[in-house]
Each structure stands twice: as structure tokens, then as C-alpha cells.
BALOBA-1460 file (C-alpha; in Angstrom, 3 decimals):
// residues 287
<rec num="1" residu="m" x="-8.640" y="-15.349" z="-20.981"/>
<rec num="2" residu="v" x="-10.231" y="-18.042" z="-18.711"/>
<rec num="3" residu="a" x="-9.302" y="-20.547" z="-16.488"/>
<rec num="4" residu="v" x="-12.039" y="-23.171" z="-18.482"/>
<rec num="5" residu="r" x="-10.644" y="-22.516" z="-21.707"/>
<rec num="6" residu="r" x="-8.610" y="-25.406" z="-23.360"/>
<rec num="7" residu="a" x="-5.789" y="-25.133" z="-25.628"/>
<rec num="8" residu="t" x="-5.647" y="-26.135" z="-28.781"/>
<rec num="9" residu="a" x="-3.580" y="-29.447" z="-30.352"/>
<rec num="10" residu="p" x="-0.962" y="-28.134" z="-31.820"/>
<rec num="11" residu="l" x="0.489" y="-26.025" z="-28.234"/>
<rec num="12" residu="l" x="-0.112" y="-29.306" z="-26.097"/>
<rec num="13" residu="l" x="2.269" y="-31.770" z="-26.945"/>
<rec num="14" residu="a" x="2.343" y="-32.674" z="-22.761"/>
<rec num="15" residu="g" x="-0.720" y="-33.701" z="-20.914"/>
<rec num="16" residu="a" x="0.340" y="-31.345" z="-18.011"/>
<rec num="17" residu="l" x="1.363" y="-28.482" z="-20.038"/>
<rec num="18" residu="l" x="-1.415" y="-25.804" z="-17.893"/>
<rec num="19" residu="l" x="-3.537" y="-23.548" z="-19.014"/>
<rec num="20" residu="t" x="-4.303" y="-19.980" z="-17.381"/>
<rec num="21" residu="g" x="-7.010" y="-17.419" z="-17.382"/>
<rec num="22" residu="c" x="-7.395" y="-13.896" z="-16.915"/>
<rec num="23" residu="s" x="-10.914" y="-14.015" z="-16.313"/>
<rec num="24" residu="d" x="-12.809" y="-14.972" z="-13.272"/>
<rec num="25" residu="d" x="-16.362" y="-13.983" z="-12.091"/>
<rec num="26" residu="a" x="-15.771" y="-11.547" z="-9.919"/>
<rec num="27" residu="p" x="-17.716" y="-8.270" z="-10.409"/>
<rec num="28" residu="a" x="-16.016" y="-5.033" z="-11.347"/>
<rec num="29" residu="a" x="-15.555" y="-2.690" z="-8.623"/>
<rec num="30" residu="p" x="-16.962" y="1.317" z="-9.891"/>
<rec num="31" residu="a" x="-14.526" y="3.319" z="-11.901"/>
<rec num="32" residu="p" x="-14.707" y="6.961" z="-11.172"/>
<rec num="33" residu="a" x="-15.674" y="8.716" z="-14.349"/>
<rec num="34" residu="a" x="-14.000" y="9.621" z="-17.674"/>
<rec num="35" residu="p" x="-11.423" y="11.533" z="-18.091"/>
<rec num="36" residu="a" x="-11.946" y="14.306" z="-20.530"/>
<rec num="37" residu="p" x="-10.507" y="13.233" z="-24.009"/>
<rec num="38" residu="a" x="-6.884" y="15.478" z="-24.789"/>
<rec num="39" residu="p" x="-7.235" y="18.229" z="-27.178"/>
<rec num="40" residu="v" x="-5.752" y="17.651" z="-30.337"/>
<rec num="41" residu="v" x="-2.279" y="19.387" z="-31.098"/>
<rec num="42" residu="t" x="-1.123" y="20.159" z="-34.533"/>
<rec num="43" residu="r" x="2.275" y="20.716" z="-35.193"/>
<rec num="44" residu="t" x="3.212" y="22.908" z="-37.420"/>
<rec num="45" residu="t" x="5.614" y="23.803" z="-40.609"/>
<rec num="46" residu="t" x="7.283" y="26.942" z="-41.440"/>
<rec num="47" residu="t" x="8.480" y="27.162" z="-45.280"/>
<rec num="48" residu="p" x="10.960" y="29.896" z="-46.038"/>
<rec num="49" residu="t" x="9.478" y="32.363" z="-48.588"/>
<rec num="50" residu="p" x="11.973" y="34.512" z="-50.494"/>
<rec num="51" residu="s" x="11.921" y="38.037" z="-49.611"/>
<rec num="52" residu="p" x="9.918" y="40.032" z="-51.208"/>
<rec num="53" residu="s" x="10.592" y="43.128" z="-53.861"/>
<rec num="54" residu="p" x="9.862" y="46.451" z="-52.196"/>
<rec num="55" residu="s" x="6.595" y="47.307" z="-54.213"/>
<rec num="56" residu="s" x="4.944" y="44.090" z="-53.083"/>
<rec num="57" residu="v" x="6.249" y="44.064" z="-49.343"/>
<rec num="58" residu="t" x="3.484" y="43.119" z="-47.619"/>
<rec num="59" residu="s" x="3.145" y="42.827" z="-43.128"/>
<rec num="60" residu="v" x="3.845" y="39.053" z="-42.368"/>
<rec num="61" residu="a" x="3.797" y="37.252" z="-39.407"/>
<rec num="62" residu="p" x="6.796" y="35.404" z="-37.807"/>
<rec num="63" residu="p" x="5.852" y="31.885" z="-38.448"/>
<rec num="64" residu="s" x="4.561" y="29.671" z="-35.319"/>
<rec num="65" residu="t" x="6.955" y="27.829" z="-32.851"/>
<rec num="66" residu="p" x="6.117" y="24.218" z="-33.802"/>
<rec num="67" residu="s" x="3.443" y="22.370" z="-30.738"/>
<rec num="68" residu="t" x="4.791" y="19.076" z="-29.056"/>
<rec num="69" residu="p" x="1.884" y="16.834" z="-28.389"/>
<rec num="70" residu="s" x="1.204" y="16.577" z="-24.342"/>
<rec num="71" residu="e" x="2.271" y="12.269" z="-24.636"/>
<rec num="72" residu="a" x="5.528" y="12.470" z="-26.927"/>
<rec num="73" residu="g" x="8.072" y="11.226" z="-24.423"/>
<rec num="74" residu="k" x="6.217" y="9.255" z="-22.348"/>
<rec num="75" residu="v" x="6.906" y="5.542" z="-21.855"/>
<rec num="76" residu="v" x="4.210" y="3.312" z="-22.156"/>
<rec num="77" residu="v" x="4.890" y="-0.804" z="-21.768"/>
<rec num="78" residu="l" x="2.877" y="-3.356" z="-24.247"/>
<rec num="79" residu="d" x="2.580" y="-6.796" z="-23.488"/>
<rec num="80" residu="p" x="1.528" y="-8.913" z="-25.757"/>
<rec num="81" residu="g" x="-0.096" y="-12.308" z="-23.664"/>
<rec num="82" residu="h" x="2.454" y="-15.441" z="-24.056"/>
<rec num="83" residu="n" x="4.454" y="-16.400" z="-26.438"/>
<rec num="84" residu="g" x="4.883" y="-18.613" z="-29.373"/>
<rec num="85" residu="g" x="7.245" y="-21.054" z="-27.625"/>
<rec num="86" residu="n" x="5.308" y="-21.853" z="-24.868"/>
<rec num="87" residu="g" x="3.885" y="-25.234" z="-26.189"/>
<rec num="88" residu="a" x="7.432" y="-26.427" z="-26.705"/>
<rec num="89" residu="h" x="8.170" y="-25.640" z="-23.489"/>
<rec num="90" residu="p" x="6.098" y="-26.655" z="-20.381"/>
<rec num="91" residu="a" x="8.777" y="-27.943" z="-17.835"/>
<rec num="92" residu="e" x="10.272" y="-23.930" z="-17.935"/>
<rec num="93" residu="i" x="6.354" y="-22.463" z="-18.108"/>
<rec num="94" residu="n" x="4.740" y="-24.686" z="-15.842"/>
<rec num="95" residu="r" x="8.132" y="-23.805" z="-12.759"/>
<rec num="96" residu="q" x="5.463" y="-21.664" z="-10.282"/>
<rec num="97" residu="v" x="6.789" y="-17.831" z="-9.590"/>
<rec num="98" residu="p" x="5.336" y="-14.997" z="-7.383"/>
<rec num="99" residu="a" x="2.002" y="-13.812" z="-8.302"/>
<rec num="100" residu="g" x="1.757" y="-11.229" z="-5.932"/>
<rec num="101" residu="r" x="-0.498" y="-11.339" z="-2.559"/>
<rec num="102" residu="g" x="1.074" y="-14.425" z="-1.664"/>
<rec num="103" residu="q" x="0.288" y="-15.897" z="-4.445"/>
<rec num="104" residu="t" x="2.456" y="-18.206" z="-7.037"/>
<rec num="105" residu="k" x="1.423" y="-18.977" z="-10.456"/>
<rec num="106" residu="p" x="3.134" y="-20.838" z="-13.054"/>
<rec num="107" residu="c" x="5.552" y="-18.922" z="-15.138"/>
<rec num="108" residu="n" x="3.293" y="-18.504" z="-18.414"/>
<rec num="109" residu="t" x="0.897" y="-20.156" z="-19.931"/>
<rec num="110" residu="t" x="0.338" y="-21.423" z="-24.274"/>
<rec num="111" residu="g" x="-3.019" y="-19.429" z="-23.874"/>
<rec num="112" residu="t" x="-6.856" y="-19.554" z="-25.964"/>
<rec num="113" residu="a" x="-6.705" y="-20.143" z="-29.780"/>
<rec num="114" residu="t" x="-10.188" y="-19.616" z="-32.380"/>
<rec num="115" residu="n" x="-11.623" y="-23.140" z="-33.009"/>
<rec num="116" residu="a" x="-10.347" y="-22.628" z="-36.561"/>
<rec num="117" residu="g" x="-6.511" y="-22.341" z="-34.354"/>
<rec num="118" residu="y" x="-5.466" y="-19.363" z="-35.265"/>
<rec num="119" residu="p" x="-3.968" y="-18.551" z="-31.464"/>
<rec num="120" residu="e" x="-3.983" y="-16.362" z="-28.637"/>
<rec num="121" residu="h" x="0.038" y="-15.643" z="-28.724"/>
<rec num="122" residu="a" x="-0.313" y="-14.695" z="-32.102"/>
<rec num="123" residu="f" x="-3.019" y="-12.365" z="-32.051"/>
<rec num="124" residu="t" x="-1.543" y="-10.128" z="-29.230"/>
<rec num="125" residu="f" x="0.986" y="-10.153" z="-30.775"/>
<rec num="126" residu="d" x="0.211" y="-8.689" z="-34.081"/>
<rec num="127" residu="v" x="-2.308" y="-5.994" z="-32.608"/>
<rec num="128" residu="a" x="0.534" y="-5.014" z="-29.201"/>
<rec num="129" residu="q" x="3.307" y="-3.859" z="-32.558"/>
<rec num="130" residu="r" x="0.316" y="-1.650" z="-34.778"/>
<rec num="131" residu="v" x="-0.293" y="-0.393" z="-31.076"/>
<rec num="132" residu="g" x="3.494" y="0.477" z="-30.813"/>
<rec num="133" residu="k" x="3.384" y="1.539" z="-34.019"/>
<rec num="134" residu="a" x="0.791" y="3.960" z="-33.230"/>
<rec num="135" residu="l" x="2.285" y="5.331" z="-30.454"/>
<rec num="136" residu="a" x="6.216" y="5.565" z="-31.366"/>
<rec num="137" residu="d" x="4.521" y="7.890" z="-34.509"/>
<rec num="138" residu="k" x="3.427" y="9.863" z="-31.680"/>
<rec num="139" residu="g" x="6.905" y="10.427" z="-29.769"/>
<rec num="140" residu="i" x="6.164" y="8.048" z="-27.333"/>
<rec num="141" residu="k" x="8.994" y="5.246" z="-25.741"/>
<rec num="142" residu="v" x="7.411" y="1.550" z="-26.648"/>
<rec num="143" residu="v" x="9.135" y="-0.860" z="-24.697"/>
<rec num="144" residu="y" x="7.792" y="-4.771" z="-25.419"/>
<rec num="145" residu="t" x="7.845" y="-7.831" z="-23.311"/>
<rec num="146" residu="r" x="8.722" y="-10.315" z="-25.868"/>
<rec num="147" residu="q" x="10.523" y="-9.416" z="-28.527"/>
<rec num="148" residu="d" x="9.121" y="-11.682" z="-30.722"/>
<rec num="149" residu="d" x="6.606" y="-14.163" z="-31.423"/>
<rec num="150" residu="n" x="8.362" y="-18.096" z="-31.093"/>
<rec num="151" residu="g" x="10.379" y="-17.628" z="-27.655"/>
<rec num="152" residu="v" x="8.848" y="-18.594" z="-24.169"/>
<rec num="153" residu="g" x="7.748" y="-16.025" z="-21.773"/>
<rec num="154" residu="p" x="8.587" y="-14.361" z="-20.028"/>
<rec num="155" residu="c" x="7.263" y="-15.430" z="-17.026"/>
<rec num="156" residu="v" x="4.444" y="-13.216" z="-15.375"/>
<rec num="157" residu="d" x="6.615" y="-11.312" z="-12.559"/>
<rec num="158" residu="r" x="9.026" y="-10.289" z="-14.665"/>
<rec num="159" residu="r" x="6.395" y="-8.980" z="-17.350"/>
<rec num="160" residu="a" x="5.629" y="-6.859" z="-14.195"/>
<rec num="161" residu="a" x="9.129" y="-6.199" z="-13.242"/>
<rec num="162" residu="i" x="9.514" y="-4.387" z="-16.679"/>
<rec num="163" residu="g" x="6.865" y="-2.322" z="-16.690"/>
<rec num="164" residu="n" x="8.389" y="-1.259" z="-13.397"/>
<rec num="165" residu="d" x="11.749" y="-1.020" z="-13.790"/>
<rec num="166" residu="a" x="11.148" y="1.026" z="-17.798"/>
<rec num="167" residu="d" x="9.115" y="3.304" z="-14.966"/>
<rec num="168" residu="a" x="6.554" y="3.481" z="-17.690"/>
<rec num="169" residu="d" x="3.157" y="5.959" z="-17.703"/>
<rec num="170" residu="a" x="1.063" y="3.274" z="-18.842"/>
<rec num="171" residu="v" x="1.627" y="-0.528" z="-18.545"/>
<rec num="172" residu="v" x="-0.826" y="-2.631" z="-21.223"/>
<rec num="173" residu="s" x="-1.754" y="-5.999" z="-21.597"/>
<rec num="174" residu="i" x="-3.409" y="-7.322" z="-24.645"/>
<rec num="175" residu="h" x="-5.245" y="-10.827" z="-24.252"/>
<rec num="176" residu="a" x="-7.936" y="-12.935" z="-25.498"/>
<rec num="177" residu="d" x="-10.487" y="-14.701" z="-24.062"/>
<rec num="178" residu="g" x="-11.438" y="-18.595" z="-24.265"/>
<rec num="179" residu="s" x="-14.786" y="-18.491" z="-22.707"/>
<rec num="180" residu="e" x="-16.689" y="-21.920" z="-23.614"/>
<rec num="181" residu="a" x="-20.090" y="-20.704" z="-22.648"/>
<rec num="182" residu="a" x="-23.094" y="-20.598" z="-24.864"/>
<rec num="183" residu="g" x="-22.770" y="-16.838" z="-26.385"/>
<rec num="184" residu="a" x="-20.398" y="-15.410" z="-24.353"/>
<rec num="185" residu="n" x="-19.060" y="-12.347" z="-26.426"/>
<rec num="186" residu="g" x="-16.819" y="-8.611" z="-25.499"/>
<rec num="187" residu="f" x="-14.088" y="-7.323" z="-24.618"/>
<rec num="188" residu="h" x="-13.811" y="-6.928" z="-21.356"/>
<rec num="189" residu="v" x="-10.267" y="-4.613" z="-19.219"/>
<rec num="190" residu="a" x="-8.873" y="-5.917" z="-15.604"/>
<rec num="191" residu="y" x="-7.318" y="-3.744" z="-13.393"/>
<rec num="192" residu="s" x="-6.128" y="-4.653" z="-10.191"/>
<rec num="193" residu="a" x="-7.915" y="-4.357" z="-7.038"/>
<rec num="194" residu="p" x="-7.925" y="-4.207" z="-4.019"/>
<rec num="195" residu="p" x="-4.976" y="-2.171" z="-4.670"/>
<rec num="196" residu="l" x="-1.364" y="-2.930" z="-3.402"/>
<rec num="197" residu="n" x="0.092" y="0.177" z="-3.684"/>
<rec num="198" residu="a" x="-1.179" y="4.302" z="-5.137"/>
<rec num="199" residu="a" x="-0.080" y="3.268" z="-9.222"/>
<rec num="200" residu="q" x="-3.184" y="0.421" z="-8.437"/>
<rec num="201" residu="g" x="-5.795" y="2.798" z="-7.294"/>
<rec num="202" residu="e" x="-6.463" y="5.668" z="-9.143"/>
<rec num="203" residu="p" x="-4.165" y="6.072" z="-12.216"/>
<rec num="204" residu="s" x="-4.666" y="1.968" z="-13.025"/>
<rec num="205" residu="t" x="-8.271" y="2.689" z="-12.686"/>
<rec num="206" residu="r" x="-8.527" y="5.692" z="-14.519"/>
<rec num="207" residu="l" x="-6.193" y="3.292" z="-17.392"/>
<rec num="208" residu="a" x="-8.927" y="0.920" z="-16.761"/>
<rec num="209" residu="q" x="-11.509" y="3.018" z="-17.886"/>
<rec num="210" residu="t" x="-10.036" y="5.132" z="-20.432"/>
<rec num="211" residu="l" x="-9.051" y="1.948" z="-22.463"/>
<rec num="212" residu="r" x="-13.351" y="0.555" z="-21.801"/>
<rec num="213" residu="d" x="-14.342" y="4.186" z="-23.349"/>
<rec num="214" residu="t" x="-12.953" y="4.221" z="-25.617"/>
<rec num="215" residu="m" x="-12.951" y="0.782" z="-26.644"/>
<rec num="216" residu="r" x="-16.746" y="1.142" z="-26.747"/>
<rec num="217" residu="t" x="-15.965" y="4.657" z="-28.973"/>
<rec num="218" residu="g" x="-14.003" y="2.246" z="-31.778"/>
<rec num="219" residu="g" x="-17.557" y="0.067" z="-32.044"/>
<rec num="220" residu="f" x="-16.797" y="-2.727" z="-29.505"/>
<rec num="221" residu="s" x="-19.353" y="-4.203" z="-27.022"/>
<rec num="222" residu="t" x="-18.474" y="-5.052" z="-23.456"/>
<rec num="223" residu="a" x="-18.556" y="-8.697" z="-22.182"/>
<rec num="224" residu="n" x="-21.676" y="-10.490" z="-21.059"/>
<rec num="225" residu="y" x="-20.558" y="-12.836" z="-19.794"/>
<rec num="226" residu="i" x="-17.941" y="-10.982" z="-16.732"/>
<rec num="227" residu="g" x="-17.020" y="-7.999" z="-14.740"/>
<rec num="228" residu="t" x="-19.804" y="-5.506" z="-14.942"/>
<rec num="229" residu="n" x="-20.543" y="-2.643" z="-17.504"/>
<rec num="230" residu="g" x="-16.539" y="-4.003" z="-19.555"/>
<rec num="231" residu="l" x="-14.436" y="-3.446" z="-16.018"/>
<rec num="232" residu="s" x="-13.233" y="-6.626" z="-14.638"/>
<rec num="233" residu="a" x="-11.512" y="-6.191" z="-11.074"/>
<rec num="234" residu="r" x="-8.874" y="-8.754" z="-10.270"/>
<rec num="235" residu="a" x="-6.484" y="-9.750" z="-7.332"/>
<rec num="236" residu="d" x="-5.039" y="-12.796" z="-8.781"/>
<rec num="237" residu="l" x="-3.186" y="-11.770" z="-11.740"/>
<rec num="238" residu="a" x="0.428" y="-11.432" z="-10.978"/>
<rec num="239" residu="g" x="0.862" y="-8.774" z="-14.028"/>
<rec num="240" residu="l" x="-1.146" y="-6.589" z="-12.231"/>
<rec num="241" residu="n" x="-0.594" y="-7.349" z="-8.556"/>
<rec num="242" residu="l" x="3.281" y="-7.150" z="-8.669"/>
<rec num="243" residu="s" x="3.495" y="-3.774" z="-10.648"/>
<rec num="244" residu="t" x="4.116" y="-0.649" z="-8.919"/>
<rec num="245" residu="r" x="2.790" y="1.547" z="-12.576"/>
<rec num="246" residu="p" x="-0.549" y="2.144" z="-13.385"/>
<rec num="247" residu="a" x="-1.860" y="-1.057" z="-15.565"/>
<rec num="248" residu="a" x="-4.428" y="-2.775" z="-16.693"/>
<rec num="249" residu="l" x="-5.414" y="-5.974" z="-19.018"/>
<rec num="250" residu="v" x="-7.175" y="-5.772" z="-21.899"/>
<rec num="251" residu="e" x="-8.666" y="-9.428" z="-23.141"/>
<rec num="252" residu="c" x="-9.921" y="-8.124" z="-26.255"/>
<rec num="253" residu="g" x="-12.486" y="-10.095" z="-27.573"/>
<rec num="254" residu="n" x="-13.578" y="-14.411" z="-26.904"/>
<rec num="255" residu="m" x="-11.979" y="-16.410" z="-29.152"/>
<rec num="256" residu="r" x="-14.434" y="-19.223" z="-29.282"/>
<rec num="257" residu="n" x="-17.065" y="-17.017" z="-30.134"/>
<rec num="258" residu="a" x="-17.336" y="-16.793" z="-34.390"/>
<rec num="259" residu="t" x="-17.952" y="-13.357" z="-34.891"/>
<rec num="260" residu="e" x="-15.242" y="-12.707" z="-32.766"/>
<rec num="261" residu="a" x="-12.531" y="-14.895" z="-33.996"/>
<rec num="262" residu="a" x="-13.497" y="-13.734" z="-37.529"/>
<rec num="263" residu="r" x="-12.735" y="-10.254" z="-36.282"/>
<rec num="264" residu="m" x="-9.438" y="-11.129" z="-34.862"/>
<rec num="265" residu="t" x="-8.267" y="-13.526" z="-37.557"/>
<rec num="266" residu="s" x="-8.405" y="-10.363" z="-40.107"/>
<rec num="267" residu="a" x="-5.770" y="-8.267" z="-39.960"/>
<rec num="268" residu="d" x="-8.520" y="-5.738" z="-40.859"/>
<rec num="269" residu="g" x="-9.895" y="-6.664" z="-37.622"/>
<rec num="270" residu="r" x="-6.150" y="-6.586" z="-35.747"/>
<rec num="271" residu="q" x="-6.275" y="-3.186" z="-36.805"/>
<rec num="272" residu="q" x="-9.689" y="-1.856" z="-35.846"/>
<rec num="273" residu="f" x="-8.068" y="-3.425" z="-32.055"/>
<rec num="274" residu="a" x="-4.848" y="-1.481" z="-32.063"/>
<rec num="275" residu="t" x="-6.487" y="1.425" z="-33.454"/>
<rec num="276" residu="a" x="-8.629" y="1.725" z="-30.234"/>
<rec num="277" residu="i" x="-6.183" y="0.855" z="-28.448"/>
<rec num="278" residu="a" x="-3.538" y="3.025" z="-28.696"/>
<rec num="279" residu="a" x="-6.327" y="5.818" z="-28.866"/>
<rec num="280" residu="a" x="-6.711" y="4.531" z="-25.013"/>
<rec num="281" residu="i" x="-3.638" y="5.082" z="-23.796"/>
<rec num="282" residu="e" x="-3.439" y="8.230" z="-26.177"/>
<rec num="283" residu="a" x="-6.211" y="10.082" z="-24.669"/>
<rec num="284" residu="y" x="-4.290" y="8.336" z="-20.968"/>
<rec num="285" residu="l" x="-1.186" y="9.826" z="-21.156"/>
<rec num="286" residu="a" x="-2.775" y="13.201" z="-22.092"/>
<rec num="287" residu="s" x="-5.301" y="13.463" z="-19.462"/>
């Protein structure tokens, strides 16, 4: 979400309600080369076989031992941006909270929406649930920063704390942008820069690049209006500034772009976003 986005009428109950963005025009710092994709591991199931008669005995190999994917048992925190109840609680979400680097920011915002009114908070929650299911099916523990789409918050500092407290192997925030710039389209991935701790250095940069590369492979185009080659170095995002775990924020596309809005509004389109993000997280955890 960019700072210039405008909220839809249903979400703003008071003129004081603040919308904030997850993007600026700062160019991204160069990222390291993308890691090699993780090998595919196949589980083997052995079915008991009846004992053969003495006349038909042949040499039988011992059953193989099932293997475990390298990412199984890892912890991933998924942070779907905003919340459905934020618009009805302007005082609560506008209160200032720590944002890192000596900054404060509003607790949270309403987010943006498509021109037809489909809200960012609904999009991010749906995609996060799809990503989480795909990861959980692989034995990965998934923690969400919010459990539904009708609550308020949590505040941006609390969202970062959830990832830290979970000792997450990766924290991925899921958002969508709301740029009014003519022709603005494409996704980008933000990461904290300059880093404030070791996790914000190489691990977060590698996570951001893996997300970028995998989304490209999944058929998504990088943003033509922000960042560099789909990456955006940021010093103003509380969730990234306050993280002590590898963290990145994916702006899946521009909700004000008609083509991208149609994809985000479609269940099939949201599944495409989720498939790419889940694959990127798996590749990162296995690297």
C-alpha cells in the first residue's frame, strides 16, 4: 500500500481515519544470487505383503525408511495485512506505537481496495489462509498474526512481536498496493534496510529474493513503479524494523489496476498468489 492510496467509503467512518502505505519510491539495495531450488523429497509407504509359498520365494529388498522433508517442523509466521474491523475503530488504530529506528506509527490502517470495493484486508486474509494450508500440509508449523477478518489490529508492533515470540524461521507479511499512478502494476517485495540485526541482513534479503524469484516463476510481473527488479529496501515499515527473525513483506500487486484487481478478486487468482508464496517459503526453508 502506498501512502497516497485512498480508502473506500465503507471503511472510513471518521474523517480522521489514517491510511498508510507499505511502499515508497526508494530503490532497492542489490540482493544476493537466488538460492538453488530445494530437492523434492518423496515419502515412501511400505504395504505389508503376504508370505510367499516356499516354491515361489524370490529375493525381496527390505522396505525403505520414509524420509522427512527438510522444511518439516519449521515455524512460519504469516501476517495478513490490516483487519476487517479497523475502519470502525479509528481511535484505536490511529494511536501511535513504536515502529523502530526511533519512529512511531499508527497502530494499524484500513488498507486499500479495488475500485469496485473489494478490500485489501479480505484479500490478504484469504491468501494467507491458503498459504498456511499448503505449508501445514508439508509439516510446517504456521502461526497467524490474526485469526479472522472481522477484528481490530493487531498493532504493527504486536505483529512483529508475534514473529519474534514464535522464534519463526520466516515471517512473511502479505499485502496489496493501492497506487493511483497511471499504468502502475506488478508485485514487489520489501525488506528492512539498512539491517538493524543479523536476521535483517542476509537471511531477510535471501527470503525477499526467493519470494521475488518464485513469484516471477509463478507468472507474476515485478512492479513497474516502485523498487528495483521487484525488490524494495525499506527503513519505515514497523513489522520489518522490529523483527528479530528473517522477515519480508509481499505487495502482491496494485489493486487499482483493473487487470490485477480482477485477479485478486477471483478465487482462482488468489490461489495463484498463494501457490507462489507458499512455494517460495518452502524453497527458503529448505535452502
